[in-house]
C-alpha positions in Angstrom: -61.7 33.3 12.8 -62.0 34.9 9.2 -59.4 37.5 9.9 -57.1 34.7 10.9 -57.8 32.7 7.9 -57.3 35.8 5.8 -54.0 36.4 7.5 -52.8 32.7 6.9 -53.7 33.0 3.4 -51.9 36.1 2.9 -48.8 34.9 4.5 -49.1 31.7 2.2 -49.5 33.7 -0.9 -47.7 36.9 -0.4 -46.3 36.8 -3.8 -49.7 36.5 -5.6 -51.3 39.2 -3.4 -48.5 41.6 -3.9 -48.8 40.9 -7.9 -52.5 41.4 -7.7 -52.2 44.9 -6.0 -49.2 45.9 -8.2 -51.4 45.1 -11.4 -54.3 47.1 -10.2 -52.0 50.4 -9.3 -50.5 50.0 -12.7 -53.4 49.4 -14.8 -55.7 52.1 -13.2 -53.1 54.5 -13.6 -52.5 53.8 -17.1 -56.1 54.0 -17.9 -56.2 57.2 -16.1 -53.4 58.6 -18.2 -54.9 57.3 -21.5 -56.6 59.8 -23.6 -59.6 57.5 -24.2 -59.8 56.4 -20.4 -61.6 53.4 -19.2 -63.2 52.3 -22.7 -64.1 49.2 -24.1 -61.8 49.8 -27.1 -59.0 50.3 -24.8 -59.8 47.0 -23.0 -59.9 45.0 -26.0 -56.7 46.3 -27.6 -55.1 45.6 -24.2 -56.6 42.2 -24.0 -55.2 41.4 -27.3 -51.8 42.1 -26.6 -51.9 40.0 -23.4 -53.3 36.7 -24.4 -50.3 35.0 -26.0 -47.8 36.0 -23.3 -50.4 34.9 -20.8 -50.9 31.4 -22.2 -47.2 31.0 -22.4 -46.7 32.2 -18.9 -49.0 29.5 -17.8 -47.3 27.1 -19.7 -44.1 27.8 -18.1 -45.5 27.7 -14.6 -45.7 23.8 -14.6 -42.2 23.1 -15.3 -41.2 25.7 -12.8 -43.6 24.1 -9.9 -41.3 20.9 -10.6 -38.4 22.9 -10.0 -37.2 23.2 -13.7 -37.2 25.5 -16.6 -39.0 24.8 -20.0 -36.9 26.8 -22.7 -39.2 25.5 -25.4 -42.7 27.1 -24.6 -41.9 30.1 -26.9 -40.8 27.9 -29.6 -43.8 25.5 -29.4 -46.0 28.7 -29.5 -44.3 29.6 -32.6 -44.5 26.0 -34.3 -48.2 26.1 -33.3 -48.9 29.6 -34.5 -47.3 28.5 -38.2 -49.5 25.4 -38.0 -52.8 27.5 -37.2 -52.0 29.7 -39.9 -52.3 26.8 -42.5 -55.3 25.1 -41.0 -57.9 28.0 -39.7 -59.8 28.2 -42.7 -62.7 26.5 -44.9 -65.9 25.4 -43.5 -66.8 25.6 -39.8 -66.0 22.0 -39.1 -62.5 22.4 -41.0 -61.8 25.2 -38.9 -62.4 23.2 -35.5 -60.7 20.3 -36.8 -57.7 22.8 -37.5 -58.0 24.0 -33.9 -57.9 20.6 -32.7 -54.8 19.6 -34.7 -53.2 22.9 -33.6 -53.7 22.1 -30.0 -52.6 18.4 -30.3 -49.5 19.5 -32.1 -48.5 21.5 -29.0 -49.5 18.9 -26.7 -47.8 16.3 -28.3 -44.7 18.5 -28.3 -45.0 18.8 -24.6 -45.4 14.9 -23.9 -42.1 14.5 -26.0 -40.6 17.0 -23.6 -42.0 15.1 -20.4 -40.9 11.7 -21.7 -37.4 12.9 -22.5 -36.9 14.5 -19.0 -38.3 11.4 -17.3 -37.0 8.6 -19.2 -33.9 10.1 -20.9 -33.0 11.6 -17.4 -31.9 14.7 -18.9 -32.5 17.9 -17.0 -35.6 20.0 -18.2 -33.5 23.2 -19.3 -31.2 21.0 -21.4 -33.6 19.0 -22.9 -36.3 22.0 -23.9 -33.1 23.7 -25.3 -32.8 21.0 -27.5 -36.5 20.4 -28.3 -37.1 24.2 -28.9 -34.4 24.3 -32.0 -36.5 21.2 -33.4 -39.9 23.2 -32.9 -38.2 26.3 -34.5 -36.8 24.0 -37.4 -40.3 22.5 -37.9 -42.0 25.9 -37.8 -39.5 27.2 -40.4 -40.3 24.2 -42.7 -43.8 25.2 -42.3 -43.8 29.1 -42.8 -40.2 30.0 -44.4 -42.0 33.5 -44.9 -44.6 34.9 -42.8 -47.8 34.5 -44.2 -51.4 32.5 -43.9 -54.8 32.1 -44.3 -56.9 32.6 -41.2 -60.9 32.8 -41.6 -62.0 36.5 -41.3 -65.0 36.0 -39.1 -63.1 33.6 -36.6 -60.1 36.5 -36.5 -63.0 39.2 -36.0 -65.1 37.4 -33.3 -62.4 36.3 -31.1 -60.5 39.5 -31.0 -63.3 41.9 -30.2 -66.1 42.3 -27.8 -68.7 39.9 -26.8 -71.2 41.9 -28.9 -68.7 41.7 -31.8 -68.9 37.7 -31.4 -72.6 37.4 -31.1 -73.4 39.8 -34.2 -70.6 37.9 -36.5 -72.3 34.5 -35.6 -75.7 35.7 -35.1 -76.3 34.2 -31.7 -78.3 36.0 -28.8 -80.3 37.9 -31.6 -77.4 39.3 -33.1 -75.9 40.5 -29.7 -79.1 42.4 -28.9 -80.6 40.0 -26.4 -81.6 41.7 -23.4 -79.5 39.1 -21.2 -76.2 39.8 -23.2 -76.3 43.6 -22.6 -74.6 43.8 -19.5 -71.6 41.6 -20.8 -71.7 43.2 -24.7 -68.4 45.2 -24.0 -66.4 42.6 -22.2 -63.2 41.5 -24.5 -63.5 38.1 -25.7 -59.7 37.4 -25.5 -59.9 38.0 -21.8 -62.8 35.7 -21.3 -60.7 32.8 -23.4 -58.0 33.2 -21.1 -60.1 32.9 -18.2 -62.2 30.0 -19.5 -59.0 28.2 -20.3 -57.5 29.0 -16.7 -60.8 27.4 -15.2 -61.5 24.4 -16.9 -57.7 23.4 -17.6 -55.6 24.7 -14.7 -58.1 24.7 -11.8 -58.9 20.7 -12.1 -55.5 20.0 -12.6 -54.3 21.7 -9.7 -56.6 20.0 -7.6 -56.0 16.4 -9.1 -53.5 14.0 -7.6 -51.2 14.4 -10.5 -51.4 18.2 -9.7 -50.7 17.9 -6.1 -47.7 15.5 -6.7 -46.3 18.5 -9.1 -46.4 20.7 -6.1 -44.7 17.7 -3.9 -42.2 17.3 -6.5 -41.1 20.9 -6.5 -41.1 20.9 -2.5 -39.3 17.5 -1.9 -39.1 15.1 -4.7 -37.2 12.5 -2.3 -40.1 12.7 0.0 -42.8 12.5 -2.8 -41.1 9.5 -4.0 -41.1 7.9 -0.5 -44.4 8.8 -0.1 -45.6 6.7 -3.1 -46.9 9.7 -5.2 -46.6 9.0 -9.1 -43.5 11.2 -9.8 -43.1 10.2 -13.5 -46.6 10.7 -14.3 -47.0 14.1 -12.7 -43.5 15.3 -14.5 -44.9 13.9 -17.9 -48.4 15.4 -17.1 -46.8 18.8 -16.3 -44.9 18.9 -19.5 -47.9 17.9 -21.5 -50.2 20.4 -20.1 -47.5 23.2 -20.6 -47.3 22.0 -24.3 -51.1 22.4 -24.6 -51.1 25.8 -23.0 -48.1 27.1 -25.2 -50.2 25.9 -28.3 -53.1 27.9 -26.9 -50.9 30.8 -27.3 -50.1 30.1 -30.9 -53.5 29.6 -31.6 -54.4 32.8 -30.5 -51.6 34.6 -32.2 -52.5 33.1 -35.5 -56.0 34.2 -35.0 -55.1 37.7 -33.8 -52.5 38.3 -36.7 -54.2 36.3 -39.3 -50.8 34.9 -40.2 -47.9 32.5 -39.0 -44.4 33.7 -38.4 -41.5 31.3 -37.5 -39.6 34.1 -35.8 -36.7 33.0 -33.7 -36.4 36.2 -32.1 -40.0 36.2 -31.0 -39.8 32.7 -29.7 -36.8 33.7 -27.4 -38.8 36.8 -26.2 -41.7 35.0 -25.3 -39.7 32.4 -23.4 -37.8 35.1 -21.4 -41.0 37.0 -20.8 -42.8 33.7 -19.6 -40.1 33.2 -16.8 -40.3 36.9 -15.7 -44.1 36.7 -15.6 -44.0 33.5 -13.5 -41.7 35.0 -10.8 -43.6 38.3 -10.9 -46.9 36.1 -10.2 -45.3 34.9 -7.1 -44.2 31.2 -8.3 -40.8 30.4 -6.7 -38.0 29.4 -9.2 -37.2 26.9 -6.5 -40.4 25.0 -7.2 -43.4 23.8 -5.0 -44.9 27.3 -4.7 -47.2 29.5 -6.8 -49.6 28.7 -9.8 -50.6 29.5 -13.1 -53.6 32.1 -12.3 -50.5 34.1 -10.5 -48.4 33.8 -13.7 -51.4 35.1 -15.8 -51.2 38.1 -13.3 -47.8 38.4 -13.9 -48.0 38.4 -17.6 -50.5 41.2 -17.3 -48.0 43.3 -15.4 -45.5 42.8 -18.0 -47.9 44.0 -20.6 -49.2 46.9 -18.8 -45.6 48.1 -18.3 -45.1 47.8 -22.2 -48.5 50.1 -22.4 -46.7 53.0 -20.7 -44.3 53.1 -23.7 -47.0 54.4 -26.1 -48.6 56.7 -23.3 -45.5 58.4 -22.2 -43.9 58.2 -25.8 -40.6 56.6 -24.5 -37.9 56.4 -27.2 -38.1 52.9 -29.1 -34.6 52.6 -28.6 -34.9 52.9 -24.8 -37.6 50.4 -24.7 -35.6 47.2 -25.0 -33.2 48.7 -22.0 -36.4 49.4 -19.8 -37.8 45.9 -20.5 -34.7 44.3 -19.8 -34.2 45.9 -16.5 -37.8 44.9 -15.7 -37.2 41.3 -16.4 -33.7 41.3 -14.7 -35.6 42.7 -11.5 -38.3 40.2 -11.8 -36.2 37.4 -12.2 -34.1 38.4 -9.4 -37.1 38.2 -7.2 -36.9 34.6 -7.3 -33.4 34.6 -5.6 -34.7 36.2 -2.5 -35.9 33.2 -0.6 -32.5 31.6 -1.4 -30.3 35.0 0.3 -32.7 34.6 3.2 -31.9 31.3 4.0 -29.0 30.6 6.6 -28.8 26.9 6.5 -28.8 25.7 2.9 -30.4 22.3 3.6 -33.6 24.3 4.2 -33.9 25.0 0.5 -34.4 21.0 -0.2 -37.1 20.7 2.7 
């Protein structure tokens, strides 16, 4: 019985299973080739480079599950990065308030996207192309030049190990508590991503609204005839996507201690988010996949970039290699379409 259940799970989640296997192979090989091997310092560095794209990839997952694309996720991340660079300083209460306002900014932007798509009846890819430009414009108003003022203790504590976090804020006997020692070397950035995925994505997927998102991506007409809350689900999906993109912008400000209204950065993160979603097993046709898979896909993309340092690849060739990887990843999303003999099956 357990073997049959395992086979059924694998047949239903082949893309995700392959992504996890690919990540394990790539990351183990990378660490084996790295001069410092499997060390906490390497894990912390890798985690810091992965967090922003991981959050943006999870944000992109929601509109993709609906059968659309959100071209504003990179711009929203950039906007909230600039907002956070202005607000993450002062007393602990002021810093917490700044974090809240940063996340609220992204959430409201996602809500706006959802309302435009639902009530304006505009295709998501068109609506978010326009709102992304608005987000970049606001980011430039806030940060005409790169800069910012982020609390040093916050930046250090959230970009290093669990021991560093405990030592910075004087918890668990300054990191020397016996119960903390087994977890002392775990990167805090990794824990932050996992924490957000567990408290935000998992409950959402199990909710009626979350199941409706999957139903819309599979067959919106059937979902409507079943009496499911179509409009509420679409708005919720874009709103949650805005929140997750804001998480990426918030962490980027904490990591770099600055904000930067970089248009190229926003575009690169948006493109990479789509590739990560596809690599993680989510279908571009909608209705299949999840944010956890996109998190794995983001880690695969970053691991590939880690090889550039190990193999000392010419910087001029790196964009070419990344472009080929992204093109290959996005092309995976078309495989199902190519296998379908009757095009009506795509809408079932």
